Structures are given as structure tokens and as C-alpha cells.
Backbone of each chain as ProteinMPNN parsed JSONL, in Angstrom:
{"seq_chain_A": "MSVKEILIPVIEGIVRVVKTSREAVAADLEEIATKVRGGALIADEAFQRAQHSVDRIREIKDRLPDE", "coords_chain_A": {"N_chain_A": [[36.48, 52.548, 87.735], [36.853, 54.81, 90.767], [38.601, 58.147, 90.954], [39.232, 58.57, 93.542], [39.971, 55.762, 94.083], [41.924, 55.254, 92.447], [43.841, 56.959, 93.578], [44.252, 56.715, 95.955], [46.274, 54.001, 96.804], [48.318, 54.653, 95.01], [49.564, 57.265, 96.673], [49.689, 55.844, 98.946], [51.798, 54.551, 97.931], [53.585, 55.945, 97.423], [54.425, 57.017, 100.298], [55.474, 54.786, 101.482], [57.496, 54.603, 100.369], [58.953, 56.984, 100.792], [59.373, 56.899, 102.999], [60.956, 54.73, 102.991], [63.355, 55.626, 102.129], [64.41, 57.257, 103.489], [65.091, 55.934, 106.406], [66.93, 54.668, 105.155], [68.701, 56.753, 104.822], [68.98, 57.483, 107.104], [70.284, 55.854, 108.462], [73.091, 55.922, 106.824], [73.373, 58.41, 108.117], [74.44, 57.689, 110.838], [76.72, 56.697, 110.42], [78.329, 58.403, 108.994], [78.349, 59.752, 111.121], [79.438, 58.858, 113.046], [81.917, 58.846, 111.631], [82.664, 61.729, 111.196], [83.249, 62.044, 114.455], [85.902, 60.751, 114.457], [86.903, 62.098, 112.467], [87.487, 64.643, 113.742], [89.22, 64.133, 115.668], [91.412, 63.856, 113.799], [91.493, 66.562, 112.696], [92.509, 67.673, 115.062], [95.105, 66.589, 115.339], [96.145, 67.472, 113.187], [96.303, 70.262, 113.289], [97.981, 70.222, 115.769], [100.056, 69.361, 114.135], [100.863, 71.21, 112.261], [101.031, 73.597, 114.435], [103.315, 73.084, 115.585], [105.521, 72.821, 113.869], [105.728, 75.611, 113.243], [106.273, 76.188, 116.193], [108.858, 75.127, 115.949], [110.521, 76.888, 114.686], [110.223, 79.037, 116.312], [111.384, 78.368, 118.837], [114.173, 78.004, 117.758], [114.85, 80.99, 117.124], [114.428, 81.563, 119.893], [117.054, 81.348, 120.792], [118.871, 82.207, 119.147], [120.497, 85.338, 119.328], [119.351, 88.782, 120.508], [117.974, 90.835, 118.162]], "CA_chain_A": [[37.349, 52.781, 88.885], [37.014, 56.393, 90.821], [39.662, 58.77, 91.098], [39.818, 57.758, 94.741], [40.485, 54.066, 94.127], [43.349, 55.074, 91.96], [45.176, 57.765, 94.23], [45.18, 56.198, 97.612], [47.283, 53.145, 96.296], [49.506, 55.804, 94.329], [49.904, 57.878, 97.747], [50.231, 54.918, 100.09], [53.022, 53.714, 97.515], [54.447, 57.723, 97.911], [54.564, 57.118, 101.945], [56.395, 53.925, 101.236], [59.342, 54.842, 99.225], [59.84, 58.292, 101.18], [59.893, 56.023, 104.341], [62.513, 54.145, 103.17], [64.235, 56.386, 101.645], [64.321, 58.093, 104.996], [65.558, 55.294, 106.592], [68.324, 54.706, 104.569], [69.605, 58.106, 104.921], [69.642, 57.407, 108.772], [71.705, 54.698, 108.499], [73.834, 56.606, 106.407], [74.071, 59.595, 108.774], [74.83, 57.487, 111.64], [77.953, 56.327, 109.597], [78.754, 59.402, 108.975], [78.534, 60.831, 112.874], [81.107, 57.839, 113.133], [83.203, 59.393, 110.8], [83.104, 62.928, 111.815], [83.937, 61.998, 115.54], [87.054, 60.255, 114.065], [87.695, 63.164, 111.847], [87.709, 65.607, 114.743], [90.568, 63.537, 116.461], [92.402, 64.133, 113.259], [91.745, 68.232, 113.104], [93.078, 67.993, 115.944], [96.077, 66.068, 114.772], [96.759, 68.319, 112.041], [96.699, 71.596, 114.07], [98.988, 69.926, 116.618], [101.612, 69.296, 113.269], [101.214, 72.694, 112.01], [101.569, 74.491, 115.045], [104.635, 72.481, 115.962], [106.388, 73.575, 113.164], [105.871, 76.764, 114.199], [107.23, 76.456, 117.171], [110.344, 74.853, 115.855], [111.491, 78.074, 114.42], [110.163, 80.047, 117.515], [112.636, 77.893, 119.361], [115.443, 78.443, 117.26], [114.858, 82.233, 116.979], [114.649, 81.967, 121.022], [118.453, 80.374, 121.054], [119.384, 83.455, 118.854], [121.071, 86.46, 119.928], [118.499, 89.613, 120.153], [119.116, 91.763, 116.92]], "C_chain_A": [[37.18, 54.274, 89.476], [38.808, 56.617, 91.179], [40.322, 58.513, 92.68], [40.888, 56.372, 95.081], [41.38, 54.307, 93.538], [44.311, 55.426, 93.073], [45.504, 57.59, 95.523], [46.392, 55.046, 97.39], [48.504, 53.596, 96.055], [50.312, 56.603, 95.868], [50.318, 57.041, 98.662], [51.314, 54.77, 99.358], [54.233, 54.956, 97.939], [55.051, 57.565, 99.237], [55.561, 56.099, 102.002], [57.52, 53.973, 101.053], [59.718, 56.242, 99.853], [60.564, 57.792, 102.384], [61.243, 54.977, 104.292], [63.789, 54.643, 102.979], [65.117, 57.1, 102.997], [65.211, 57.422, 106.104], [66.826, 54.475, 106.231], [69.269, 55.623, 104.726], [69.997, 58.342, 106.242], [70.568, 56.511, 109.08], [72.912, 55.607, 107.867], [74.666, 57.473, 106.849], [74.652, 59.005, 110.416], [76.371, 56.975, 111.546], [78.671, 57.391, 109.506], [79.316, 60.446, 110.083], [80.02, 59.917, 113.238], [82.509, 58.149, 112.766], [83.496, 60.721, 111.039], [83.42, 63.042, 113.331], [85.245, 61.495, 115.328], [87.825, 61.259, 113.556], [87.868, 64.784, 112.595], [89.031, 65.188, 115.703], [91.546, 64.052, 115.351], [92.627, 65.467, 112.78], [92.948, 68.564, 113.876], [94.815, 67.812, 116.033], [97.095, 67.314, 113.85], [97.111, 70.139, 112.361], [97.909, 71.096, 114.714], [100.383, 70.383, 115.621], [102.009, 70.763, 112.759], [101.524, 73.666, 113.359], [103.325, 74.144, 115.524], [105.698, 72.499, 115.356], [106.396, 74.61, 113.44], [106.47, 77.449, 115.469], [108.794, 75.909, 117.096], [111.273, 76.231, 115.556], [111.307, 79.077, 115.298], [111.611, 79.784, 118.244], [114.08, 77.887, 119.047], [115.335, 79.998, 117.559], [114.894, 82.908, 118.914], [116.232, 81.768, 121.722], [119.382, 81.595, 120.569], [119.678, 84.773, 119.38], [119.709, 87.817, 119.559], [118.744, 90.762, 119.056], [118.746, 93.046, 117.12]], "O_chain_A": [[37.382, 55.121, 88.606], [39.743, 55.871, 91.467], [41.506, 58.324, 92.957], [41.863, 56.089, 95.776], [42.253, 53.519, 93.901], [45.23, 54.727, 93.498], [46.48, 57.994, 96.155], [47.486, 55.323, 97.88], [49.548, 53.215, 96.585], [51.52, 56.47, 96.06], [51.327, 57.361, 99.291], [52.267, 54.839, 100.134], [55.313, 54.874, 98.525], [56.207, 57.968, 99.364], [56.603, 56.424, 102.571], [58.448, 53.374, 101.597], [60.788, 56.717, 99.473], [61.714, 58.008, 102.768], [62.096, 54.615, 105.103], [64.889, 54.311, 103.42], [66.319, 57.3, 103.169], [66.007, 58.13, 106.722], [67.523, 53.789, 106.98], [70.477, 55.394, 104.767], [70.922, 59.058, 106.625], [71.485, 56.544, 109.9], [73.732, 55.984, 108.704], [75.853, 57.661, 106.582], [75.238, 59.808, 111.142], [77.093, 56.888, 112.539], [79.798, 57.326, 109.998], [80.135, 61.365, 110.09], [81.165, 60.241, 113.555], [83.63, 57.918, 113.219], [84.7, 60.968, 111.109], [83.887, 64.137, 113.644], [85.965, 61.884, 116.247], [88.996, 61.481, 113.867], [88.285, 65.804, 112.046], [89.682, 66.007, 116.351], [92.521, 64.676, 115.769], [93.772, 65.746, 112.422], [93.923, 69.28, 113.647], [95.602, 68.584, 116.58], [98.242, 67.757, 113.921], [97.887, 70.924, 111.817], [98.965, 71.519, 114.242], [101.298, 71.166, 115.875], [103.107, 71.315, 112.823], [102.368, 74.544, 113.175], [104.24, 74.945, 115.715], [106.778, 72.278, 115.903], [107.368, 74.822, 114.165], [106.912, 78.568, 115.73], [109.692, 76.157, 117.9], [112.366, 76.528, 116.037], [112.071, 80.04, 115.237], [112.595, 80.523, 118.294], [114.996, 77.79, 119.864], [115.977, 80.221, 118.586], [115.191, 84.045, 119.279], [116.51, 81.993, 122.9], [120.353, 81.998, 121.21], [118.73, 85.259, 119.996], [119.168, 87.801, 118.454], [119.705, 91.525, 119.165], [119.281, 93.951, 116.478]]}, "seq_chain_B": "MLKLVKKALLVATLLLGCTSADRIRVAYAGGATLKQAVTDTHKLYDDKLEARVTECDPKNDPKVTTDSQLDACLGDRFNEEAAIRVRDMIVAYNLAASAFSEAILIGAEWPVVQQKLRALADAAKAVIALVPGADPAIVDRLLRGAL", "coords_chain_B": {"N_chain_B": [[46.061, 53.021, 80.739], [45.666, 54.09, 83.043], [46.91, 52.884, 84.807], [49.51, 53.229, 83.787], [49.785, 55.759, 84.364], [49.879, 55.651, 87.186], [52.301, 54.341, 87.823], [54.169, 55.848, 86.712], [53.634, 57.938, 88.163], [54.999, 56.463, 90.973], [57.331, 56.346, 89.997], [58.309, 58.938, 89.255], [58.404, 60.215, 92.128], [60.349, 58.4, 93.242], [62.827, 59.162, 92.067], [62.613, 61.583, 92.572], [63.069, 61.373, 95.75], [65.537, 59.751, 95.773], [67.376, 61.616, 94.632], [68.149, 63.684, 95.563], [69.016, 62.774, 98.282], [71.661, 61.15, 97.07], [73.168, 62.864, 95.999], [73.855, 64.101, 97.839], [75.227, 61.97, 99.22], [77.646, 61.526, 97.226], [78.844, 63.892, 97.388], [79.704, 63.505, 99.889], [81.299, 61.665, 99.368], [83.289, 62.926, 97.984], [84.099, 65.052, 99.456], [85.475, 63.556, 101.519], [87.317, 62.498, 99.761], [88.817, 64.541, 98.992], [89.768, 65.263, 102.008], [91.822, 63.71, 102.442], [93.664, 64.526, 100.543], [94.13, 66.823, 101.359], [95.121, 66.384, 103.728], [97.653, 64.943, 102.876], [98.752, 66.527, 101.305], [99.347, 68.645, 102.716], [101.259, 67.417, 104.901], [103.508, 66.699, 103.267], [104.508, 69.649, 103.045], [104.941, 70.268, 105.816], [107.009, 68.235, 106.031], [108.801, 69.377, 104.061], [109.254, 71.476, 105.275], [110.772, 70.794, 107.935], [112.617, 69.501, 107.277], [114.268, 72.146, 105.689], [114.174, 73.987, 108.115], [115.848, 71.998, 109.613], [118.072, 72.564, 108.082], [118.493, 74.91, 108.306], [118.848, 75.901, 110.921], [120.835, 77.031, 113.662], [123.115, 75.382, 114.626], [123.457, 73.855, 112.35], [124.212, 75.552, 110.47], [126.209, 77.756, 110.729], [126.272, 80.26, 109.889], [123.651, 81.419, 110.17], [122.846, 84.229, 112.306], [121.038, 85.335, 113.286], [117.858, 86.574, 113.762], [116.493, 87.545, 111.583], [118.212, 86.33, 109.324], [117.672, 83.831, 109.695], [114.802, 83.542, 108.729], [115.445, 84.696, 106.404], [117.083, 82.445, 105.407], [115.129, 80.605, 105.73], [113.148, 80.959, 103.392], [110.333, 82.625, 101.922], [108.718, 80.656, 101.667], [108.92, 78.949, 103.83], [109.436, 80.439, 106.078], [108.752, 81.574, 109.143], [106.659, 83.216, 109.524], [105.28, 82.292, 106.914], [104.562, 79.868, 107.786], [103.036, 79.945, 110.449], [101.05, 80.76, 108.593], [99.992, 78.635, 107.086], [99.542, 77.583, 109.303], [96.887, 78.561, 110.399], [95.438, 78.126, 107.796], [94.8, 75.561, 107.775], [93.503, 75.485, 110.118], [90.999, 76.869, 109.338], [90.637, 75.517, 107.632], [89.844, 73.117, 108.351], [87.691, 73.602, 110.209], [85.622, 74.506, 108.085], [85.311, 71.932, 107.176], [84.291, 70.724, 109.604], [81.986, 72.214, 108.952], [80.672, 71.127, 106.749], [80.278, 68.846, 107.346], [78.41, 68.863, 109.347], [76.283, 69.728, 108.141], [75.444, 67.537, 106.692], [74.906, 65.859, 108.31], [72.473, 66.701, 110.0], [71.018, 66.066, 108.634], [70.265, 68.683, 106.326], [69.009, 70.45, 103.305], [69.699, 69.6, 100.241], [70.736, 72.298, 98.436], [72.352, 73.727, 100.514], [74.274, 72.237, 101.838], [75.553, 71.948, 99.363], [76.515, 74.414, 99.473], [78.062, 74.678, 101.555], [79.98, 72.597, 100.765], [81.264, 74.072, 98.832], [82.579, 75.763, 99.948], [84.305, 74.444, 101.696], [85.994, 73.525, 99.493], [87.187, 76.036, 99.029], [88.405, 76.397, 100.835], [90.335, 74.426, 101.127], [91.792, 74.597, 98.388], [93.006, 77.244, 99.362], [95.114, 76.454, 101.728], [96.374, 74.279, 100.036], [97.469, 75.892, 98.061], [99.506, 77.318, 99.125], [101.504, 75.673, 99.499], [104.494, 74.776, 98.74], [105.137, 73.561, 94.934], [102.391, 72.18, 94.947], [99.613, 71.97, 93.605], [96.484, 73.664, 93.541], [94.429, 73.567, 91.353], [93.52, 70.886, 91.38], [91.684, 70.109, 93.285], [89.235, 70.753, 92.05], [88.977, 69.153, 90.01], [88.831, 66.367, 91.697], [86.511, 67.375, 93.308], [85.104, 66.791, 91.009], [81.596, 66.649, 89.397], [80.865, 66.193, 92.357], [80.086, 68.407, 93.058]], "CA_chain_B": [[46.9, 54.46, 80.623], [45.793, 54.554, 84.508], [48.527, 52.077, 85.215], [50.578, 53.689, 83.163], [49.917, 57.188, 85.181], [50.184, 55.452, 88.715], [53.346, 54.028, 87.387], [54.564, 57.419, 86.294], [54.193, 58.755, 89.822], [55.551, 56.265, 91.622], [59.15, 56.22, 89.33], [58.629, 60.161, 89.787], [58.267, 60.183, 93.757], [61.724, 57.709, 93.899], [63.512, 59.725, 91.898], [62.84, 63.156, 93.334], [63.839, 61.209, 96.759], [67.001, 59.497, 95.805], [68.165, 62.165, 93.901], [68.611, 64.809, 96.88], [69.97, 61.731, 99.041], [72.251, 60.671, 96.204], [74.015, 63.908, 95.773], [74.639, 64.512, 99.081], [75.978, 60.859, 99.1], [78.544, 61.709, 96.42], [79.361, 65.126, 98.153], [80.379, 63.395, 101.683], [82.215, 60.831, 99.297], [83.68, 63.759, 97.27], [84.585, 66.065, 100.994], [86.266, 62.472, 102.034], [88.586, 62.451, 99.273], [89.489, 66.105, 99.301], [90.398, 65.799, 103.04], [93.022, 63.319, 102.839], [94.064, 65.049, 99.566], [94.747, 68.169, 102.184], [96.228, 65.845, 104.634], [98.358, 64.494, 102.254], [99.527, 67.836, 100.787], [99.889, 69.119, 104.35], [102.245, 66.659, 105.557], [104.46, 66.937, 102.335], [104.612, 70.981, 103.353], [105.477, 69.897, 107.116], [108.218, 67.508, 105.665], [109.795, 70.074, 103.701], [109.547, 72.792, 106.27], [111.279, 70.045, 108.511], [114.268, 69.435, 106.291], [114.517, 73.367, 105.768], [114.366, 74.124, 109.229], [117.123, 71.535, 110.299], [118.997, 72.795, 107.282], [118.816, 76.074, 108.489], [119.558, 75.58, 112.215], [122.704, 77.649, 113.293], [123.75, 74.145, 114.879], [124.162, 73.13, 111.113], [124.734, 76.58, 109.563], [126.908, 78.849, 111.456], [126.489, 81.619, 109.14], [122.52, 81.821, 110.509], [123.342, 84.444, 113.483], [120.482, 86.364, 113.726], [116.213, 85.968, 113.324], [116.369, 87.771, 110.468], [118.939, 85.54, 108.645], [117.11, 82.21, 109.915], [113.805, 83.461, 108.026], [116.057, 84.542, 105.033], [117.67, 81.375, 105.295], [113.808, 79.571, 105.445], [112.894, 81.361, 102.132], [109.037, 83.166, 101.879], [107.689, 79.529, 101.535], [108.735, 78.39, 105.033], [109.794, 81.115, 107.303], [107.856, 81.544, 110.3], [105.145, 83.963, 108.997], [104.52, 81.594, 106.147], [104.21, 78.457, 108.795], [101.711, 80.456, 110.769], [99.728, 81.376, 107.313], [99.511, 77.615, 106.665], [98.588, 76.578, 110.49], [95.845, 79.237, 110.078], [94.659, 77.757, 106.65], [94.752, 74.198, 108.388], [92.397, 75.696, 110.792], [90.361, 77.026, 108.576], [90.036, 74.042, 106.517], [88.943, 71.963, 109.272], [86.255, 74.299, 110.559], [84.727, 74.475, 106.892], [84.858, 70.499, 106.991], [83.484, 70.304, 110.206], [80.639, 72.833, 109.041], [80.201, 70.545, 105.957], [80.138, 67.537, 107.753], [77.177, 68.912, 110.321], [75.21, 69.959, 107.195], [74.822, 66.086, 106.272], [74.511, 64.895, 109.751], [71.45, 67.278, 110.404], [69.803, 66.328, 107.027], [70.119, 69.702, 105.598], [68.491, 70.223, 101.889], [70.945, 69.693, 99.023], [71.652, 73.736, 98.313], [72.941, 73.748, 101.821], [75.296, 71.0, 101.591], [76.522, 72.425, 98.095], [77.359, 75.63, 99.698], [79.378, 74.363, 102.327], [81.088, 71.854, 100.016], [82.089, 74.789, 98.117], [83.221, 76.474, 101.266], [85.42, 73.491, 101.776], [86.543, 73.358, 98.051], [88.136, 76.914, 98.758], [89.254, 76.908, 102.027], [90.932, 73.27, 100.428], [92.588, 75.861, 97.464], [94.068, 78.264, 100.305], [95.926, 75.384, 102.091], [97.442, 73.514, 98.57], [98.241, 76.955, 97.179], [100.71, 77.863, 100.268], [103.265, 74.307, 99.539], [105.532, 74.694, 97.25], [105.207, 72.499, 93.519], [101.417, 71.547, 95.216], [98.745, 72.35, 92.463], [94.872, 74.066, 94.109], [93.229, 72.68, 90.635], [93.42, 69.698, 91.892], [90.577, 70.684, 93.9], [88.084, 71.125, 91.374], [89.24, 67.545, 89.78], [88.933, 65.23, 93.361], [84.993, 67.171, 92.88], [84.055, 66.909, 89.677], [80.546, 66.042, 89.566], [80.026, 66.38, 93.472], [79.278, 70.161, 93.192]], "C_chain_B": [[46.503, 54.767, 82.155], [46.464, 53.927, 85.237], [49.494, 52.712, 85.025], [51.277, 55.617, 84.487], [50.511, 56.562, 86.283], [51.835, 55.104, 88.358], [54.474, 55.344, 87.508], [54.884, 57.856, 87.398], [54.638, 58.303, 90.647], [57.235, 56.367, 91.017], [59.685, 57.251, 89.523], [59.114, 60.416, 90.743], [60.285, 59.388, 93.997], [62.686, 58.996, 92.977], [63.953, 61.244, 92.089], [63.397, 62.602, 95.087], [64.986, 60.705, 96.916], [67.606, 60.657, 95.114], [69.194, 63.082, 94.707], [69.792, 64.01, 97.592], [71.6, 61.393, 98.329], [73.676, 61.581, 96.14], [74.575, 64.393, 96.996], [75.839, 63.041, 99.32], [77.713, 61.023, 98.441], [79.089, 63.243, 97.201], [79.924, 64.429, 99.329], [81.66, 63.004, 101.148], [83.617, 61.456, 98.602], [84.962, 64.63, 98.599], [85.726, 64.708, 101.419], [87.806, 62.713, 101.421], [89.44, 63.614, 99.364], [90.267, 66.319, 100.551], [91.805, 64.819, 103.215], [93.718, 64.135, 101.294], [95.135, 66.576, 100.397], [95.472, 67.332, 102.996], [97.596, 65.574, 104.007], [99.35, 65.636, 101.981], [100.095, 68.521, 102.06], [101.046, 68.936, 104.943], [103.536, 66.564, 104.301], [105.133, 68.463, 102.938], [105.122, 70.727, 104.798], [107.346, 68.797, 107.122], [109.204, 68.524, 105.349], [110.179, 71.148, 104.658], [111.034, 72.249, 107.683], [112.705, 69.967, 108.463], [114.761, 70.717, 106.196], [114.561, 73.967, 107.007], [115.609, 73.737, 110.199], [118.228, 72.315, 109.283], [119.386, 74.444, 107.771], [118.967, 76.629, 109.875], [121.074, 76.42, 112.91], [123.59, 76.481, 114.025], [124.144, 73.593, 113.701], [124.593, 74.457, 110.134], [124.731, 77.688, 110.544], [126.535, 80.416, 110.848], [125.014, 82.232, 109.135], [122.492, 82.4, 111.854], [121.927, 85.32, 114.111], [118.793, 85.814, 113.109], [116.219, 86.215, 112.088], [117.211, 86.847, 109.244], [118.486, 83.814, 108.758], [115.559, 82.528, 108.934], [114.436, 83.997, 106.48], [116.398, 83.278, 104.486], [116.136, 79.916, 105.028], [113.63, 80.113, 104.013], [111.339, 82.139, 102.522], [108.257, 81.945, 101.995], [107.867, 78.687, 103.423], [109.592, 78.92, 106.158], [108.71, 81.259, 108.339], [106.307, 81.893, 109.739], [104.148, 82.984, 108.013], [103.754, 80.192, 106.908], [102.8, 78.726, 109.7], [100.35, 80.553, 109.748], [99.211, 79.512, 107.036], [98.967, 76.805, 108.18], [97.191, 77.181, 110.472], [94.759, 78.505, 108.929], [94.326, 76.29, 107.283], [93.325, 74.197, 109.342], [91.562, 75.648, 110.233], [89.424, 76.056, 107.806], [88.769, 72.929, 106.936], [87.67, 72.264, 110.114], [85.42, 74.119, 109.239], [84.609, 72.945, 106.495], [84.259, 69.991, 107.906], [82.023, 70.666, 109.938], [79.827, 71.881, 107.927], [79.977, 69.309, 106.333], [78.167, 67.552, 108.632], [76.306, 69.002, 109.424], [74.611, 68.714, 107.228], [74.33, 65.586, 107.26], [73.238, 65.499, 109.861], [70.446, 67.059, 108.935], [69.465, 67.73, 106.19], [70.006, 69.38, 104.348], [69.761, 70.307, 100.891], [72.042, 71.347, 98.639], [72.327, 74.091, 99.585], [74.222, 73.465, 101.662], [76.03, 71.513, 100.428], [77.546, 73.39, 98.64], [78.489, 75.696, 100.797], [80.44, 73.568, 101.549], [81.941, 72.74, 99.155], [82.85, 75.704, 99.219], [84.677, 75.923, 101.415], [86.396, 73.48, 100.454], [87.73, 74.576, 98.648], [89.115, 77.019, 99.99], [90.532, 75.896, 101.826], [92.545, 74.346, 99.281], [93.465, 76.278, 98.373], [94.881, 77.357, 100.795], [96.539, 74.69, 100.908], [98.194, 75.084, 98.153], [99.715, 77.27, 98.163], [101.786, 76.618, 100.124], [103.412, 74.552, 98.113], [104.96, 73.271, 96.268], [103.379, 71.71, 93.658], [100.48, 72.795, 94.3], [96.855, 72.545, 92.824], [94.157, 73.269, 93.106], [92.89, 71.466, 90.903], [92.029, 69.133, 92.342], [89.248, 70.259, 93.275], [87.974, 69.473, 90.472], [88.926, 66.875, 90.742], [87.147, 65.823, 93.453], [84.297, 67.688, 92.137], [82.981, 65.956, 90.117], [79.808, 65.701, 91.167], [79.58, 67.647, 93.688], [78.236, 70.317, 91.902]], "O_chain_B": [[47.046, 55.781, 82.594], [46.69, 54.329, 86.379], [50.372, 52.869, 85.873], [52.278, 56.149, 84.968], [51.696, 56.84, 86.472], [52.594, 55.941, 88.844], [55.363, 55.561, 88.332], [56.021, 58.156, 87.762], [54.969, 59.097, 91.528], [58.189, 56.454, 91.79], [60.872, 57.345, 89.834], [60.255, 60.875, 90.696], [61.162, 59.84, 94.733], [63.245, 59.782, 93.742], [65.002, 61.862, 91.9], [64.112, 63.406, 95.684], [65.635, 60.961, 97.929], [68.817, 60.44, 95.083], [70.415, 63.222, 94.627], [70.991, 64.286, 97.601], [72.599, 61.401, 99.048], [74.84, 61.188, 96.204], [75.636, 65.009, 97.099], [77.043, 63.168, 99.54], [78.732, 60.708, 99.055], [80.275, 63.103, 97.503], [80.879, 65.063, 99.778], [82.749, 63.354, 101.602], [84.702, 60.876, 98.577], [86.19, 64.714, 98.569], [86.888, 65.059, 101.621], [88.883, 62.955, 101.966], [90.605, 63.61, 99.762], [91.178, 67.146, 100.597], [92.711, 65.127, 103.989], [94.921, 64.028, 101.532], [96.232, 67.074, 100.143], [96.677, 67.582, 102.98], [98.611, 65.96, 104.586], [100.52, 65.659, 102.364], [101.272, 68.849, 102.215], [101.778, 69.804, 105.418], [104.638, 66.291, 104.776], [106.31, 68.402, 103.293], [106.216, 71.29, 104.814], [108.317, 68.75, 107.877], [110.227, 68.691, 106.014], [111.317, 71.605, 104.76], [111.9, 72.977, 108.169], [113.615, 70.239, 109.246], [115.911, 70.738, 106.635], [115.369, 74.883, 106.857], [116.194, 74.407, 111.05], [119.283, 72.657, 109.816], [120.469, 74.989, 107.557], [119.214, 77.831, 109.983], [122.211, 76.229, 112.479], [124.809, 76.654, 114.008], [125.116, 72.839, 113.745], [125.273, 74.278, 109.123], [123.801, 78.329, 111.032], [126.586, 81.478, 111.467], [124.788, 83.231, 108.452], [122.213, 81.618, 112.763], [121.88, 85.832, 115.229], [118.591, 84.933, 112.274], [115.983, 85.288, 111.313], [116.616, 86.766, 108.169], [118.889, 82.872, 108.075], [115.195, 81.503, 108.356], [113.837, 83.651, 105.462], [116.118, 82.961, 103.33], [116.149, 78.831, 104.446], [114.239, 79.335, 103.278], [111.236, 82.216, 103.746], [107.107, 82.076, 102.415], [106.995, 78.029, 103.99], [110.26, 78.257, 106.951], [107.61, 80.862, 107.958], [105.284, 81.224, 109.588], [102.93, 82.828, 108.089], [102.674, 79.68, 106.615], [101.794, 78.017, 109.704], [99.146, 80.462, 109.991], [98.025, 79.276, 106.804], [98.256, 75.802, 108.245], [96.261, 76.376, 110.526], [93.553, 78.358, 109.127], [93.14, 76.032, 107.081], [92.419, 73.365, 109.37], [90.949, 74.58, 110.25], [88.237, 75.892, 107.525], [87.761, 72.368, 106.508], [86.859, 71.458, 110.57], [84.388, 73.472, 109.415], [83.87, 72.658, 105.553], [83.62, 68.963, 107.678], [81.054, 70.015, 110.327], [78.604, 71.767, 108.017], [79.391, 68.601, 105.514], [77.215, 66.774, 108.563], [75.293, 68.354, 109.687], [73.47, 68.58, 107.67], [73.334, 64.865, 107.191], [72.462, 64.545, 109.813], [69.52, 67.706, 108.445], [68.465, 67.799, 105.475], [70.571, 68.375, 103.917], [70.654, 71.151, 100.971], [73.256, 71.542, 98.583], [73.027, 75.091, 99.426], [75.133, 74.251, 101.402], [77.256, 71.5, 100.544], [78.769, 73.401, 98.502], [79.452, 76.455, 100.904], [81.637, 73.834, 101.661], [83.06, 72.407, 98.764], [83.868, 76.304, 98.875], [85.762, 76.499, 101.332], [87.613, 73.419, 100.626], [88.918, 74.271, 98.751], [90.223, 77.547, 100.08], [91.64, 76.269, 102.212], [93.734, 74.575, 99.505], [94.618, 75.848, 98.358], [95.839, 77.38, 100.023], [97.74, 74.627, 101.169], [99.408, 75.212, 97.991], [100.835, 77.405, 97.672], [102.878, 76.711, 100.685], [102.844, 74.543, 97.021], [104.497, 72.233, 96.741], [103.002, 70.9, 92.81], [100.597, 74.021, 94.309], [96.048, 71.704, 92.426], [93.375, 72.4, 93.491], [91.78, 71.064, 90.553], [91.433, 68.124, 91.963], [88.376, 69.586, 93.825], [86.929, 68.825, 90.399], [87.949, 66.465, 90.116], [86.339, 64.915, 93.65], [83.386, 68.515, 92.177], [83.093, 64.947, 90.813], [78.701, 65.188, 91.333], [78.699, 67.9, 94.509], [77.589, 71.354, 91.753]]}, "name": "protein", "num_of_chains": 2, "seq": "MSVKEILIPVIEGIVRVVKTSREAVAADLEEIATKVRGGALIADEAFQRAQHSVDRIREIKDRLPDEMLKLVKKALLVATLLLGCTSADRIRVAYAGGATLKQAVTDTHKLYDDKLEARVTECDPKNDPKVTTDSQLDACLGDRFNEEAAIRVRDMIVAYNLAASAFSEAILIGAEWPVVQQKLRALADAAKAVIALVPGADPAIVDRLLRGAL"}
């Protein structure tokens, strides 16, 4: 067997493996993208909750007379 | 002998191809677990803050008659300055989380994803450190194996 006859199937095998891995990663990324979109909503909620706490304190201070 | 070489080459390629993707998947899972921990910890802070604010409200505590008395009643961990600090750390954490997720989405290589995960871990520790009773060391435990 020549070196070429050995290497070509190996290289073809490598290409197949890389393609399959990339397809699997692409499918995972689509799933992650969906979760990231959901995550953006959660981030906004977290900020709103945190700001609400600050606003609560300021609302009380607004009611108090100036020092 | 040649068959062995062929097999070894194929296995090496499989390992090379899979290792990076697996690390990123593990990192993503770690990031998701961390997000839950930060969300839960922030809620814990928020509940405590709400209770303290209600307690110190002049409607419930007639001794509080000025802004400084309100801040003193709330204490260092729950006064206005502290609440603003927590809010800002939450924003910083969420920015780090977006950067981390984006790195994965665009198919960044492992070293970049790892760097973003480290930044995310630091941001998470900064939030958790502000919450009375919460231990930032939990971040390292949750990300064990991911970093």
C-alpha cells in the first residue's frame, strides 16, 4: 500500500469527524441562543428588582423633612 | 502496524475535536448553575432589605425622623448606599453573563470562553460578598471542573 492510499481514507475520516462535531456544536449553540434570549429578560428583572429596593428607600427619604 | 497508526490518528482527532466542545459545554453548565446561585442570593438580599426597610419606615418606627437616622436604622449592609452597590454589582454581573454567553454563541475558542467565565465568577463573587450571611466561596465550588 502506498502512503497516499493510507492517508486519503484517514484524512476523509478526519473531515467526517470534524463536520459531525461542528454540526453537534451548532445544534447546541441554537439551544444556548434560545436560553440567552430568555436570560436577557431575567437580567432586566434582576435590575428592576434591585432598583425597586433603592426606590423604596428614596421614597421614604422623600417623606422625611430635610436635615 | 499501519492499521494501528490509522486508528490512532482517528482517535486523536476525535479527542481534539471533542475536548474543546466538551469544556465549553461544561463551562456553560457551570455558568447556568452560577446564574441560579446569584439569582437566589440576590433574592435573599432583597427579602432581607425589604424587611429592614419596612421595620425602619417612620410609619413603623417613630424614632426615625431624618435621612441619616433612616440610614443608621437600615445599617451598613441595607442602607441606600449599600442597596445602590448591590444594584450596580447585579448589573455588572449580568453584563459579564452576557459576554460569557456571547463568547459561546459566536463559537469562541476555549481560552476566550475560559477568560469570560473567570470574569463571570469574579462578578458573581462581588454580588454574593455584599449579601449578609452569603459566602462567595460557593462560586469556586459551583465552578469546580468548569474552569
